[in-house]
Each structure stands twice: as C-alpha cells, then as structure tokens.
C-alpha positions, 0 to 999 in steps of 0.5 A: 890234405892237398899235399896228400892228394898231390903225392897220391896222384903223382905216385899213381901217375908213375905206376901208370906209366910203368905198367903202360911200359910193361904192357908194351904200349907206345910212348904216346899212350904211356904219356897219356896214361901218365897224364891220366894218372895225374888227373884221375889217380886210382881209376887209371890204375884200375884200368891198367890193372885189368889190362895186365890181368887180361895179358897174363890170362892170355899168356897163361901167367901167374897174374891171372890165377885167383885161386 
C-alpha cells in the first residue's frame, strides 16, 4: 500500500511541475509546486487546475468552456 501512495504522489509532483511550467511560473515556484505535489499530491493538482482554468478563461481558451 505504501508503494501506491509513493507512486501516486510522485506522479502528482511531476504533473504539478509540468503545469507550473505551462503557467509560466518562475523556477522557484515550479520547485515549490513539485515539493508540494510530493507531500500533498492531489490537493496541489486541484490548486494548479484552478489556475489553468482561470488562465484559459482570461485568454478565451477551450479549457474554460464547460458546456
């Protein structure tokens, strides 16, 4: 069971770092989100997802259209 949690948080950390890169955050913030993803996993993904949706909404992107 421990291994599943470790792999899950590791994958969350990688995705957090990638999304932080896509959002144009500085390298320090990217590392902070990477560490946050390792420690808190899905919570950090949710926070970054909200940032991504808000960015898409401002730019008129497809990610902000729900219907």
